[in-house]
C-alpha positions as CSV (number, residue, x, y, z in Angstrom):
1,M,5.4,-25.2,3.5
2,S,5.2,-23.5,0.6
3,I,6.1,-19.8,1.2
4,I,4.8,-17.5,-1.2
5,L,5.8,-13.5,-1.1
6,S,4.6,-12.2,-4.0
7,L,2.0,-12.2,-6.3
8,S,1.4,-10.5,-10.0
9,E,-0.9,-10.7,-12.8
10,Y,-1.5,-10.6,-15.8
11,A,-3.8,-11.1,-19.1
12,G,-5.1,-13.6,-16.6
13,S,-1.5,-15.3,-16.0
14,V,-0.9,-15.4,-12.1
15,W,2.0,-15.9,-10.8
16,A,3.4,-16.4,-7.4
17,A,7.2,-16.1,-6.1
18,G,8.8,-16.8,-3.0
19,P,11.8,-18.6,-1.3
20,Y,11.1,-21.8,-3.0
21,G,11.1,-20.6,-6.6
22,L,8.7,-18.6,-8.8
23,F,5.5,-20.2,-9.5
24,T,2.7,-20.3,-12.6
25,L,-0.8,-20.7,-10.9
26,G,-2.8,-24.3,-12.2
27,E,-6.2,-25.7,-11.7
28,D,-4.1,-27.8,-8.9
29,E,-1.2,-27.0,-7.9
30,L,1.9,-24.4,-8.3
31,T,3.8,-25.0,-11.1
32,P,7.5,-24.0,-10.9
33,T,9.3,-21.8,-13.3
34,P,13.3,-22.3,-13.7
35,Q,14.6,-18.3,-12.7
36,P,18.0,-16.9,-11.6
37,M,17.8,-16.0,-8.0
38,E,19.1,-17.5,-5.5
39,R,17.2,-15.5,-2.8
40,L,13.6,-14.8,-4.4
41,T,12.1,-11.9,-2.7
42,A,9.3,-10.4,-5.1
43,A,8.3,-10.9,-9.2
44,C,6.0,-8.7,-11.5
45,A,4.7,-10.2,-15.0
46,L,3.9,-7.4,-17.4
47,D,2.9,-7.5,-20.8
48,D,5.9,-9.6,-22.6
49,R,8.1,-10.3,-19.5
50,I,8.1,-10.9,-15.9
51,F,10.8,-10.0,-13.6
52,T,11.9,-10.9,-10.8
53,G,13.7,-9.6,-7.6
54,G,15.8,-10.8,-5.1
55,A,19.8,-11.4,-5.0
56,P,22.6,-11.8,-6.0
57,F,21.2,-10.4,-9.6
58,G,18.7,-7.9,-8.0
59,I,16.5,-7.3,-11.1
60,A,16.4,-10.2,-14.2
61,Y,13.8,-10.5,-16.9
62,L,12.7,-13.1,-19.5
63,L,10.8,-11.8,-22.7
64,D,7.9,-14.0,-23.9
65,S,10.8,-14.4,-27.2
66,A,13.3,-15.6,-25.2
67,E,14.7,-18.8,-23.4
68,Q,17.1,-17.2,-21.2
69,W,16.6,-14.7,-18.4
70,Q,18.8,-11.4,-18.4
71,A,20.1,-9.1,-15.4
72,A,18.6,-5.6,-15.9
73,W,21.1,-2.7,-15.8
74,R,20.9,-0.9,-12.3
75,E,23.1,2.2,-11.9
76,G,24.8,2.9,-8.6
77,A,22.7,0.2,-6.6
78,E,23.9,-3.6,-5.5
79,A,21.2,-4.1,-3.2
80,A,18.3,-7.0,-3.1
81,I,15.1,-5.7,-4.5
82,L,11.6,-6.6,-2.3
83,T,8.8,-5.2,-4.1
84,F,7.9,-4.2,-7.4
85,S,5.3,-1.7,-8.9
86,A,4.0,-0.6,-12.7
87,A,2.7,2.5,-13.0
88,P,-1.2,2.4,-14.3
89,D,-0.6,3.9,-17.2
90,Y,2.6,1.4,-17.9
91,D,1.7,0.2,-21.8
92,D,2.1,3.7,-22.3
93,S,4.7,5.2,-19.8
94,G,6.8,2.3,-19.9
95,V,7.2,3.1,-15.8
96,I,7.8,0.6,-13.3
97,L,9.4,1.3,-9.8
98,A,11.2,-1.5,-7.6
99,G,11.7,-0.9,-3.8
100,S,15.4,-2.0,-2.8
101,E,16.8,-3.2,0.7
102,G,19.0,-0.2,1.2
103,D,19.3,1.0,-1.6
104,G,16.0,3.3,-2.0
105,V,13.6,3.1,-4.8
106,L,14.9,2.3,-8.4
107,R,12.8,3.6,-11.1
108,S,12.6,2.3,-14.8
109,R,11.0,4.1,-17.4
110,D,11.7,1.8,-20.3
111,R,9.5,-1.1,-19.4
112,G,12.2,-2.7,-16.9
113,L,15.5,-2.9,-18.8
114,R,17.1,-0.2,-17.2
115,W,16.9,1.3,-13.5
116,M,18.0,4.0,-12.2
117,P,17.7,5.0,-8.0
118,T,15.5,8.0,-7.7
119,N,15.4,9.0,-4.3
120,F,15.3,12.8,-4.0
121,G,13.9,13.3,-0.7
122,L,13.5,9.8,0.7
123,Q,15.2,9.6,4.7
124,N,15.2,5.5,4.5
125,L,16.2,3.9,1.5
126,T,15.2,0.3,2.7
127,I,11.4,0.5,0.9
128,L,9.1,-2.6,1.9
129,T,5.8,-1.8,0.1
130,L,5.2,0.5,-3.3
131,A,1.4,1.6,-4.1
132,W,0.1,3.4,-6.6
133,A,-3.1,5.6,-7.1
134,P,-5.4,4.8,-9.8
135,P,-4.8,7.8,-12.2
136,M,-6.4,10.7,-11.8
137,D,-9.3,12.2,-14.5
138,E,-7.8,13.5,-17.7
139,D,-9.5,17.1,-17.1
140,A,-7.9,17.2,-14.0
141,W,-4.9,20.0,-13.6
142,P,-2.7,19.6,-12.1
143,R,-2.8,15.5,-13.3
144,W,-0.3,13.9,-10.6
145,Q,1.0,10.6,-10.8
146,I,0.4,9.7,-6.9
147,V,2.7,6.8,-5.7
148,F,3.4,5.8,-2.2
149,A,6.4,4.2,-0.3
150,G,6.4,2.5,3.0
151,T,9.7,2.2,4.6
152,E,11.2,1.1,8.0
153,E,10.6,4.7,9.8
154,G,7.7,6.3,7.7
155,I,5.3,6.5,4.6
156,Y,6.6,9.0,2.0
157,R,4.5,10.1,-0.8
158,S,5.0,10.9,-4.1
159,P,3.5,13.3,-7.0
160,N,5.3,13.1,-9.7
161,A,5.7,9.0,-10.5
162,G,8.3,8.5,-8.5
163,L,10.6,11.1,-9.2
164,G,10.7,12.9,-5.8
165,W,9.1,12.1,-2.5
166,K,8.0,13.7,0.7
167,R,7.4,12.2,4.0
168,S,4.0,11.7,5.2
169,S,2.6,13.1,8.5
170,S,2.9,9.3,10.2
171,A,4.2,7.6,13.0
172,D,8.0,6.3,13.2
173,A,7.4,2.7,12.1
174,A,7.9,-0.3,9.9
175,Y,5.3,0.2,7.0
176,Q,5.1,-3.3,5.2
177,T,1.9,-2.8,3.5
178,V,-0.2,-0.2,1.6
179,A,-3.5,0.0,-0.2
180,V,-5.3,2.8,-1.7
181,A,-8.6,3.3,-2.2
182,P,-10.1,3.4,-5.8
183,D,-12.1,6.6,-5.5
184,V,-9.1,8.2,-3.7
185,H,-8.9,11.3,-5.3
186,C,-12.8,12.4,-3.9
187,S,-12.3,10.0,-0.5
188,G,-8.8,11.1,0.0
189,Q,-8.6,7.0,1.7
190,V,-5.1,5.6,1.8
191,L,-4.3,2.7,4.5
192,A,-1.0,1.6,5.8
193,G,0.1,-1.3,8.0
194,T,2.9,-2.2,10.3
195,E,5.1,-5.0,11.7
196,T,3.6,-4.5,15.2
197,D,2.5,-0.8,15.3
198,G,-1.2,-1.5,13.8
199,L,-3.0,0.0,11.1
200,W,-3.2,3.7,9.8
201,Q,-5.2,5.3,8.2
202,S,-5.0,8.4,6.0
203,T,-7.9,10.7,4.3
204,D,-6.7,13.3,2.3
205,G,-4.9,11.9,-0.4
206,G,-1.8,10.7,1.9
207,R,-0.4,14.0,3.4
208,T,-1.6,13.2,7.1
209,F,-2.1,9.6,8.6
210,A,-4.0,8.6,12.0
211,A,-4.0,5.3,14.2
212,V,-6.9,3.2,12.8
213,E,-7.9,1.7,16.8
214,G,-9.3,-1.5,17.4
215,A,-7.3,-2.7,14.6
216,P,-4.7,-5.5,14.5
217,E,-1.6,-4.6,15.4
218,Q,0.4,-6.6,13.0
219,V,-0.9,-6.1,9.2
220,N,1.0,-8.4,7.1
221,A,-0.7,-7.7,4.0
222,L,-3.8,-4.7,2.9
223,I,-5.9,-4.3,0.1
224,A,-8.8,-2.5,-1.3
225,V,-11.0,-4.3,-2.9
226,A,-12.2,-2.4,-6.3
227,S,-15.1,-4.8,-6.9
228,A,-16.4,-5.3,-4.0
229,P,-20.0,-6.9,-4.5
230,A,-23.0,-5.8,-3.2
231,G,-25.3,-6.1,-0.2
232,D,-25.4,-5.3,3.6
233,N,-21.6,-6.4,4.1
234,P,-19.5,-5.3,1.2
235,V,-16.0,-6.2,1.9
236,N,-14.7,-2.6,0.3
237,W,-11.0,-3.6,2.5
238,L,-9.0,-6.9,3.6
239,L,-6.0,-7.2,5.4
240,S,-4.2,-9.9,7.3
241,D,-2.5,-10.2,10.5
242,D,-0.4,-13.3,11.6
243,T,-3.1,-15.6,12.7
244,Q,-6.0,-14.9,10.2
245,L,-7.9,-12.5,7.5
246,W,-10.1,-9.7,8.4
247,R,-12.2,-7.2,6.5
248,S,-14.0,-4.0,6.7
249,D,-16.5,-2.2,4.5
250,D,-14.9,1.2,5.4
251,G,-11.1,0.9,6.5
252,I,-12.1,1.6,10.4
253,A,-14.3,-1.7,11.6
254,W,-12.5,-4.6,11.3
255,S,-14.2,-8.2,11.9
256,P,-12.1,-11.2,11.5
257,V,-12.8,-13.8,9.0
258,G,-14.2,-17.3,10.6
259,G,-12.2,-20.4,9.6
260,S,-9.9,-18.2,7.4
261,Q,-5.9,-18.5,7.2
262,P,-2.8,-15.8,7.5
263,A,-1.9,-14.6,4.7
264,L,1.7,-12.7,3.2
265,C,0.6,-11.5,0.3
266,L,-3.0,-10.4,-1.1
267,M,-4.3,-9.6,-4.7
268,E,-7.3,-9.3,-6.0
269,V,-8.2,-10.6,-9.5
270,E,-11.6,-10.3,-11.9
271,G,-13.3,-10.5,-8.8
272,R,-11.7,-13.3,-6.9
273,I,-9.0,-12.8,-4.2
274,Y,-5.9,-14.5,-4.1
275,A,-3.9,-15.0,-1.0
276,G,-0.2,-15.8,-1.0
277,G,1.2,-17.1,2.4
278,E,2.8,-20.2,4.2
279,N,0.9,-22.9,2.6
280,G,1.0,-21.5,-1.4
281,V,-2.0,-19.9,-2.7
282,S,-5.5,-19.8,-1.7
283,V,-7.9,-18.7,-4.0
284,L,-11.4,-17.0,-1.9
285,N,-14.6,-15.8,-3.2
286,P,-14.6,-12.1,-2.9
287,D,-18.7,-12.6,-1.0
288,G,-17.7,-15.3,1.5
289,L,-14.1,-14.9,1.6
290,Q,-13.6,-18.9,2.1
291,A,-11.3,-20.5,-0.2
292,E,-12.5,-21.8,-3.6
293,R,-9.2,-23.7,-4.3
294,Q,-6.0,-23.9,-2.1
295,L,-2.9,-24.9,-4.2
296,Q,0.7,-26.1,-3.5
297,M,4.2,-26.1,-4.7
298,P,5.1,-29.9,-5.3
299,A,6.5,-31.5,-2.3
300,E,10.1,-32.1,-3.4
301,L,10.7,-28.3,-3.7
302,T,9.5,-27.7,0.3
303,G,11.0,-30.8,1.3
304,A,8.1,-32.2,2.7
305,A,7.4,-35.8,3.7
């Protein structure tokens, strides 16, 4: 297997991370990049640096100008990092959030060099996913910076870039993926997928969630497709259960994607969908959602014959 748990992109470079290591995506295969984690769970590429999350170092970073990885400074947190999510205005603010396996949300405001817990309002400190809403219009007041955290027992919403949290009205469940509609400030639509309790939808900006009837019971990955193709059957939402991909134009009615493989993470880059899973990374055409390329890591890394 070529298991991929995390995908990240910056300036055209795509990175994939999983238990077998950190990889860059080439034309034909995943190319390994040395990194310090014994247990690698997430990666995040930003500007002139890339971050890895996992154990034993929690968060490590590599600058373009350096040859060695550095352990980031963390105050009062030792748990492994499961996910990263940079603020939409990262280039100006330097804010990045990281979700941990027991220490809650860590926040950096200096481009990832120093991290501090920011858990006010959180009732569960295992953070499975983080998702930012798009920036509000410049003339909006108050101009909230909204971000969501999915935990083992509920969904939390922060209006102030992760400084404080309030639990959304949602069922007790393990929410392992959250996706925010590009037009959320008008439609209010946010979707959240659970490990065993199905798909949930909010139409009030993530304050309350209701079950989506007929959706898969297990949702391992979920994205809102910003550049949905025009036509009679646009793909505005895409999710994966444990057997295949599902598509929807409204987040309510879902249909399976024939011939598709399941994914553990999904990402859109310039109109292409990247799906990471147990067989490496698939690059999908957004129109038919068929794989244009299938990238796997070298066999010697996975023990494959």
